[in-house]
TIVEX-193777 format. One record per residue (C-alpha): residue number from 1; residue in one letter; chain; x, y, z. Coordinates in steps of 0.5 Angstrom, whole numbers, plus 500, padded with zeros to 3 digits. Layout:
# residues N
NUM_a_A_X_Y_Z $
...
//
This chain:
# residues 510
1_m_A_783_781_601 $
2_d_A_779_781_607 $
3_r_A_780_786_612 $
4_n_A_781_781_617 $
5_k_A_786_777_614 $
6_r_A_790_783_611 $
7_t_A_790_785_619 $
8_f_A_792_778_621 $
9_i_A_798_777_615 $
10_n_A_800_784_617 $
11_v_A_801_783_624 $
12_f_A_805_776_623 $
13_a_A_809_780_618 $
14_q_A_811_785_623 $
15_y_A_812_780_628 $
16_v_A_817_776_624 $
17_r_A_820_782_622 $
18_t_A_822_784_629 $
19_v_A_824_778_631 $
20_i_A_829_777_625 $
21_n_A_831_784_626 $
22_i_A_833_784_633 $
23_c_A_837_778_632 $
24_l_A_841_781_626 $
25_s_A_842_788_631 $
26_l_A_845_784_636 $
27_y_A_850_780_631 $
28_t_A_851_787_628 $
29_t_A_853_790_634 $
30_r_A_858_785_636 $
31_l_A_861_785_629 $
32_v_A_862_793_630 $
33_t_A_865_793_637 $
34_q_A_870_787_634 $
35_a_A_871_791_628 $
36_l_A_872_798_631 $
37_g_A_875_797_638 $
38_e_A_872_800_645 $
39_s_A_876_807_643 $
40_d_A_873_808_636 $
41_y_A_866_805_638 $
42_g_A_866_810_644 $
43_l_A_867_815_639 $
44_f_A_862_813_634 $
45_m_A_857_813_640 $
46_v_A_858_820_642 $
47_v_A_859_823_636 $
48_a_A_853_820_632 $
49_g_A_849_820_638 $
50_v_A_849_827_638 $
51_v_A_845_827_632 $
52_t_A_841_820_633 $
53_m_A_838_822_639 $
54_l_A_833_826_635 $
55_a_A_831_819_632 $
56_f_A_825_820_636 $
57_l_A_823_826_631 $
58_t_A_823_821_625 $
59_n_A_818_816_629 $
60_a_A_813_822_631 $
61_m_A_813_824_624 $
62_v_A_811_817_621 $
63_v_A_806_817_626 $
64_t_A_803_824_624 $
65_t_A_803_822_617 $
66_q_A_800_815_618 $
67_r_A_794_818_622 $
68_h_A_792_824_618 $
69_l_A_793_819_611 $
70_s_A_789_813_615 $
71_f_A_783_818_617 $
72_f_A_782_821_610 $
73_y_A_783_814_607 $
74_g_A_777_812_612 $
75_k_A_773_818_609 $
76_n_A_775_815_602 $
77_n_A_777_822_600 $
78_l_A_783_821_596 $
79_r_A_783_829_594 $
80_k_A_784_830_601 $
81_v_A_789_825_602 $
82_k_A_794_828_596 $
83_s_A_793_834_600 $
84_i_A_795_831_606 $
85_f_A_801_828_603 $
86_s_A_804_834_600 $
87_n_A_804_838_606 $
88_t_A_807_833_610 $
89_l_A_812_832_605 $
90_f_A_814_839_605 $
91_l_A_814_839_612 $
92_h_A_819_834_613 $
93_i_A_823_837_608 $
94_t_A_823_844_611 $
95_l_A_824_841_618 $
96_g_A_830_836_615 $
97_v_A_833_842_612 $
98_l_A_833_846_618 $
99_l_A_836_841_623 $
100_v_A_842_840_618 $
101_l_A_843_847_618 $
102_l_A_843_847_626 $
103_f_A_848_841_626 $
104_w_A_852_844_621 $
105_a_A_853_851_626 $
106_m_A_854_847_632 $
107_m_A_859_842_629 $
108_p_A_865_847_631 $
109_f_A_863_848_638 $
110_l_A_862_840_639 $
111_i_A_868_838_635 $
112_n_A_874_842_636 $
113_e_A_882_841_637 $
114_k_A_882_846_642 $
115_d_A_876_847_646 $
116_g_A_871_843_643 $
117_f_A_865_840_647 $
118_l_A_866_833_646 $
119_n_A_872_830_649 $
120_i_A_876_827_643 $
121_k_A_883_825_642 $
122_p_A_887_830_637 $
123_d_A_889_825_632 $
124_r_A_881_823_631 $
125_i_A_879_830_630 $
126_e_A_878_830_623 $
127_v_A_875_823_622 $
128_a_A_870_825_628 $
129_k_A_868_831_623 $
130_y_A_867_827_617 $
131_v_A_863_822_622 $
132_f_A_859_827_624 $
133_l_A_857_830_617 $
134_l_A_855_823_615 $
135_a_A_851_822_621 $
136_v_A_847_829_620 $
137_a_A_846_826_612 $
138_n_A_843_820_615 $
139_m_A_838_824_619 $
140_f_A_836_828_614 $
141_i_A_835_822_609 $
142_s_A_831_818_615 $
143_f_A_827_825_615 $
144_l_A_825_824_608 $
145_t_A_823_817_608 $
146_a_A_818_818_614 $
147_p_A_812_820_610 $
148_f_A_813_815_605 $
149_r_A_814_810_610 $
150_g_A_807_813_614 $
151_l_A_804_812_607 $
152_f_A_805_805_607 $
153_i_A_803_804_614 $
154_a_A_796_808_612 $
155_r_A_795_803_606 $
156_e_A_796_797_610 $
157_n_A_802_795_606 $
158_i_A_806_792_612 $
159_v_A_809_786_608 $
160_y_A_813_791_604 $
161_i_A_815_795_610 $
162_s_A_817_788_613 $
163_v_A_821_786_607 $
164_v_A_825_792_606 $
165_d_A_827_792_614 $
166_v_A_829_785_614 $
167_c_A_833_787_608 $
168_d_A_836_793_611 $
169_g_A_838_788_617 $
170_i_A_841_783_612 $
171_l_A_845_788_608 $
172_k_A_848_791_614 $
173_v_A_851_785_617 $
174_i_A_854_783_610 $
175_l_A_857_790_609 $
176_v_A_860_790_616 $
177_l_A_863_783_615 $
178_f_A_866_787_609 $
179_m_A_868_792_614 $
180_l_A_872_787_618 $
181_v_A_877_785_612 $
182_s_A_877_792_609 $
183_d_A_884_797_610 $
184_a_A_880_803_610 $
185_d_A_879_807_616 $
186_k_A_873_803_620 $
187_l_A_870_808_623 $
188_l_A_869_812_617 $
189_l_A_867_806_613 $
190_y_A_862_804_618 $
191_a_A_859_811_618 $
192_f_A_858_811_611 $
193_i_A_855_804_611 $
194_l_A_850_807_615 $
195_l_A_848_812_610 $
196_c_A_848_808_604 $
197_v_A_843_803_607 $
198_q_A_839_809_609 $
199_l_A_839_812_602 $
200_l_A_837_805_599 $
201_n_A_831_805_604 $
202_l_A_829_812_602 $
203_l_A_829_809_595 $
204_a_A_826_803_596 $
205_f_A_820_806_600 $
206_s_A_819_813_595 $
207_l_A_820_810_588 $
208_f_A_815_804_590 $
209_a_A_810_808_593 $
210_k_A_810_813_587 $
211_y_A_809_807_582 $
212_k_A_804_804_586 $
213_y_A_800_809_589 $
214_e_A_797_815_585 $
215_e_A_797_820_591 $
216_c_A_804_819_592 $
217_s_A_809_825_589 $
218_l_A_816_825_590 $
219_l_A_816_832_591 $
220_p_A_811_837_594 $
221_k_A_806_840_590 $
222_i_A_806_847_591 $
223_k_A_799_848_590 $
224_d_A_797_843_595 $
225_v_A_801_846_601 $
226_k_A_797_850_605 $
227_g_A_799_854_612 $
228_g_A_793_852_616 $
229_e_A_794_844_614 $
230_i_A_801_845_616 $
231_k_A_799_848_622 $
232_r_A_794_842_624 $
233_i_A_799_837_622 $
234_f_A_805_840_626 $
235_s_A_801_841_632 $
236_f_A_799_834_632 $
237_a_A_806_832_631 $
238_g_A_808_837_637 $
239_w_A_804_833_642 $
240_t_A_807_826_639 $
241_i_A_814_829_640 $
242_y_A_812_831_647 $
243_s_A_809_824_649 $
244_t_A_816_821_646 $
245_a_A_820_826_650 $
246_c_A_816_825_656 $
247_i_A_818_817_656 $
248_i_A_825_819_654 $
249_f_A_826_824_660 $
250_r_A_823_819_665 $
251_t_A_828_814_662 $
252_q_A_834_818_662 $
253_g_A_832_822_669 $
254_i_A_832_815_673 $
255_a_A_839_813_670 $
256_v_A_841_820_673 $
257_l_A_838_819_680 $
258_l_A_841_812_680 $
259_n_A_848_814_678 $
260_r_A_847_820_684 $
261_f_A_845_815_689 $
262_f_A_849_809_687 $
263_g_A_854_810_682 $
264_t_A_856_807_675 $
265_v_A_855_799_677 $
266_i_A_847_800_678 $
267_n_A_847_805_672 $
268_f_A_850_798_668 $
269_a_A_844_794_671 $
270_y_A_839_800_669 $
271_g_A_842_801_662 $
272_i_A_841_793_660 $
273_a_A_834_794_663 $
274_s_A_833_800_658 $
275_q_A_836_796_652 $
276_v_A_831_790_654 $
277_a_A_825_795_654 $
278_g_A_827_798_648 $
279_s_A_827_791_644 $
280_a_A_820_790_648 $
281_a_A_817_797_645 $
282_f_A_820_796_638 $
283_l_A_816_789_638 $
284_a_A_810_793_641 $
285_q_A_810_798_636 $
286_a_A_811_793_630 $
287_i_A_804_790_632 $
288_l_A_801_797_632 $
289_n_A_804_799_625 $
290_a_A_799_793_623 $
291_m_A_793_795_627 $
292_s_A_793_802_628 $
293_p_A_791_804_620 $
294_r_A_784_800_621 $
295_v_A_783_803_628 $
296_i_A_784_810_625 $
297_k_A_780_809_618 $
298_a_A_774_806_622 $
299_e_A_774_813_626 $
300_g_A_775_817_619 $
301_a_A_769_813_616 $
302_g_A_765_815_622 $
303_d_A_764_808_625 $
304_r_A_766_810_633 $
305_e_A_763_804_636 $
306_g_A_767_800_631 $
307_m_A_773_804_632 $
308_l_A_773_803_640 $
309_r_A_772_795_638 $
310_l_A_778_795_634 $
311_a_A_782_799_639 $
312_g_A_780_793_644 $
313_v_A_783_788_639 $
314_t_A_789_792_638 $
315_s_A_791_792_646 $
316_k_A_789_784_646 $
317_f_A_793_782_641 $
318_c_A_799_787_643 $
319_f_A_799_784_650 $
320_l_A_798_777_647 $
321_l_A_804_777_642 $
322_l_A_809_781_647 $
323_s_A_807_776_653 $
324_m_A_808_770_649 $
325_f_A_816_771_649 $
326_a_A_816_776_655 $
327_i_A_814_772_661 $
328_p_A_818_766_659 $
329_l_A_824_771_659 $
330_c_A_822_774_666 $
331_f_A_823_766_668 $
332_e_A_829_765_664 $
333_m_A_832_772_665 $
334_m_A_839_770_669 $
335_t_A_840_765_664 $
336_i_A_839_769_658 $
337_l_A_843_775_661 $
338_s_A_849_770_662 $
339_l_A_849_768_655 $
340_w_A_849_775_652 $
341_l_A_853_779_657 $
342_g_A_857_774_661 $
343_e_A_856_771_668 $
344_e_A_860_776_671 $
345_r_A_856_781_669 $
346_a_A_849_778_670 $
347_s_A_848_781_677 $
348_a_A_842_780_681 $
349_n_A_840_787_680 $
350_t_A_841_787_672 $
351_v_A_836_781_672 $
352_f_A_831_784_677 $
353_f_A_831_791_673 $
354_c_A_830_787_666 $
355_q_A_824_783_669 $
356_c_A_821_789_672 $
357_v_A_821_793_665 $
358_v_A_818_787_661 $
359_i_A_813_787_666 $
360_a_A_811_794_666 $
361_a_A_811_794_658 $
362_m_A_806_788_659 $
363_c_A_802_793_663 $
364_d_A_802_798_658 $
365_q_A_800_794_652 $
366_l_A_793_792_656 $
367_t_A_791_799_654 $
368_i_A_795_801_648 $
369_g_A_790_801_643 $
370_l_A_786_806_647 $
371_g_A_792_811_645 $
372_i_A_791_809_638 $
373_a_A_783_811_639 $
374_n_A_785_818_641 $
375_q_A_790_819_636 $
376_a_A_784_817_631 $
377_i_A_779_822_634 $
378_g_A_785_827_634 $
379_r_A_784_830_641 $
380_i_A_792_829_643 $
381_r_A_794_835_647 $
382_n_A_789_833_653 $
383_y_A_791_826_653 $
384_s_A_799_827_652 $
385_l_A_798_832_658 $
386_l_A_794_827_662 $
387_v_A_798_820_661 $
388_n_A_805_822_659 $
389_t_A_806_827_664 $
390_t_A_804_822_669 $
391_k_A_810_818_667 $
392_v_A_815_824_668 $
393_l_A_812_824_675 $
394_t_A_816_817_676 $
395_l_A_822_822_677 $
396_p_A_820_826_683 $
397_l_A_817_819_687 $
398_v_A_824_816_685 $
399_w_A_828_822_688 $
400_m_A_823_822_694 $
401_a_A_824_814_695 $
402_l_A_832_814_694 $
403_t_A_832_821_699 $
404_l_A_829_816_704 $
405_e_A_834_811_703 $
406_m_A_830_806_701 $
407_n_A_832_800_697 $
408_v_A_834_800_690 $
409_k_A_828_795_688 $
410_v_A_823_801_690 $
411_v_A_825_805_684 $
412_m_A_823_799_679 $
413_y_A_816_798_684 $
414_i_A_815_805_683 $
415_y_A_816_805_675 $
416_i_A_811_799_675 $
417_i_A_806_802_679 $
418_m_A_806_809_675 $
419_e_A_805_805_668 $
420_c_A_799_802_672 $
421_v_A_796_809_673 $
422_c_A_797_811_666 $
423_l_A_793_804_664 $
424_i_A_787_807_669 $
425_l_A_788_814_666 $
426_r_A_787_812_659 $
427_l_A_781_808_661 $
428_f_A_777_813_664 $
429_y_A_780_819_659 $
430_l_A_777_815_653 $
431_k_A_770_814_657 $
432_a_A_770_821_659 $
433_t_A_771_823_651 $
434_t_A_768_817_648 $
435_t_A_762_812_648 $
436_l_A_767_807_651 $
437_s_A_765_802_656 $
438_i_A_770_800_661 $
439_a_A_766_794_663 $
440_a_A_765_792_656 $
441_y_A_773_793_655 $
442_s_A_775_789_661 $
443_k_A_771_783_658 $
444_q_A_774_784_651 $
445_v_A_781_785_653 $
446_f_A_782_784_661 $
447_l_A_778_777_661 $
448_r_A_781_775_655 $
449_v_A_788_775_656 $
450_m_A_788_772_663 $
451_p_A_787_765_661 $
452_p_A_794_765_657 $
453_t_A_797_769_662 $
454_l_A_796_764_667 $
455_a_A_798_758_663 $
456_l_A_804_761_661 $
457_v_A_806_763_668 $
458_v_A_804_756_671 $
459_v_A_808_753_665 $
460_c_A_814_757_666 $
461_f_A_814_756_673 $
462_l_A_814_748_672 $
463_c_A_820_748_667 $
464_t_A_824_752_671 $
465_i_A_824_747_677 $
466_l_A_827_742_672 $
467_p_A_835_741_673 $
468_h_A_838_748_671 $
469_t_A_843_747_665 $
470_s_A_845_752_660 $
471_y_A_840_751_655 $
472_r_A_834_750_659 $
473_f_A_831_756_657 $
474_v_A_830_753_650 $
475_i_A_825_748_653 $
476_t_A_822_753_657 $
477_f_A_821_758_651 $
478_t_A_819_752_646 $
479_v_A_813_749_651 $
480_a_A_811_756_653 $
481_v_A_810_758_646 $
482_i_A_806_752_644 $
483_v_A_802_752_650 $
484_d_A_800_759_649 $
485_v_A_798_759_642 $
486_i_A_793_753_644 $
487_v_A_790_757_650 $
488_i_A_790_763_646 $
489_y_A_786_760_640 $
490_f_A_781_757_645 $
491_a_A_780_762_650 $
492_s_A_782_769_647 $
493_l_A_780_769_640 $
494_d_A_772_770_639 $
495_s_A_769_766_633 $
496_s_A_771_771_628 $
497_e_A_778_771_629 $
498_k_A_778_763_630 $
499_q_A_775_763_623 $
500_i_A_781_768_620 $
501_v_A_786_763_623 $
502_i_A_782_757_620 $
503_n_A_782_760_613 $
504_i_A_789_762_613 $
505_f_A_791_755_615 $
506_k_A_787_752_610 $
507_k_A_790_756_604 $
508_l_A_797_755_607 $
509_k_A_795_747_606 $
510_k_A_793_748_599 $
//
C-alpha cells in the first residue's frame, strides 16, 4: 500500500476508534457508578488509583519502544530491530516485576484494619486487599503489553490496534452489564473484569505480533540483551517519563492551589475541565500514533528534510482534526455540560475552565509534530528540560496571581499563555538543533490551518445565535463539521494530499 494512503487510513482509523471509545467509556462509567454505588466506587478509585496513577509509565514505555523500533526500521536494519525488541521486552518484564514487589511490600501499610494509610471501612478491608492485588496484576499485564503495542505502532499497523481497542471498550460494556445482574461482590467482580480484559489485550497483541512479525519474540532472547542497549533505552524512557510527570505535576499542582484559595467548589469545575483535557489529549495521541512512525523512519533513513516536512504535516493534521470538534464544543460547552452533568452542576466556572483547556490543547497541537521530530533525532534530555519544565513554571505564576487576589479566571489565562510559550520554544529549539525554517513551517502549518479555523468560528457563532434548544448543539456540530471538511480540502491540503483523498474515495465508490 502507498505510504501516504496508509497514513491517511491510519489517522482515520485512530480518529474513529477514539470517538467510539470515548463514548463507550462515558457509558461504562455511568453503568459502573450505578452498579457499585458511591461508597464502593469511591473505594475502588482510592485503592486501585494508588496503582493506576502509574499508568503514564506504560505510555512512556510504549513511546520509547516505538521510537527505537521505527528508527531502525527506517534504516532497514532488521537485525537491530530484533535486538531492540528483545531489550525492551526484557526491560518491561524487569520493571514490571520490581513494581509488583514494591506494591506488594506497600500493601500492609496502605490497607490495614488498625492503622492503614487509606481510610477504609473495616467490613471492606478484605475486599480492598483483593482489589489492590488485582489492580497490581492489571498494571503488570499492561506493562507486558506495552512493547507489543509499540511494535504495532512502529509497523504502522494502526488499524489492528484500533480494532483491538474498540473490542476492548465493547467487551467492558458487555461485562459491566453482566455485573449489574450478578449476585457476586460487584466491587471485586469489577476489578476482576478489568484484569480479564487487560489479559485479553496482551494475548491479542502478543500472539498476533508473534505470528505476523519475525522480529517479535514472546520472551526476550538473552543473547540479544545488552547492558549498553538497555541503558540507552532506559535513559530515553526516563526523560519521556519526566516530560509526562511535568504535565501531571502541573495539573495536580493547579488543583491543590485552587483548593487552597477557593475550596472544593472550584476544584469540581477544574476536575471536570481536567477530564475534558484528558479526552482531548487522548484524541491527539491517537493521531500521533498514526503519524509518528513515518516521522521517525524518515530520520532513521537519513532524510532530515523529509522528516521535518512530515513533522509539519503531523502538526497540521493534529490541529485540524482536534479543532473540528473542539471549536464547536467551546461554543456549545454549557449545553454539553448540562446534558452530561446536569444543569445544576454546569456552572459558569466549569464552562470557562473547560473552554480554556480545550483552547490550550489546540495551541499545543500547532507544534506537536516538532516534539516527534525531536524524539526521532534522539536529543530528548535538553528538549524535555526546556519545554516541559516550562509547563511546570505555570505553578509559581498561578500561586503569585492567587496570592495577589486576582480573579480565578487569571489561572486559566496563565495556563493558555504558558502553552503558547512552549509552542514558541519548540520552534526555536528545533531551529537551533536542526535545519528547520520557521518561515517555511509557518507557511506549511499556521497559514494552512487559519482558513478552516476562522470558518469554524464564524459558523459556530452563527449557529449559536439561533434560538436556544436542548439539542441545538447537534445542528452546530453537524454544520461545523461539514463546512470544516470542505474548507480543509480546498485551503489546507496540498495537491498530493488532495490526490490521496480523491483516490481513496474512488476506491470506496468501486
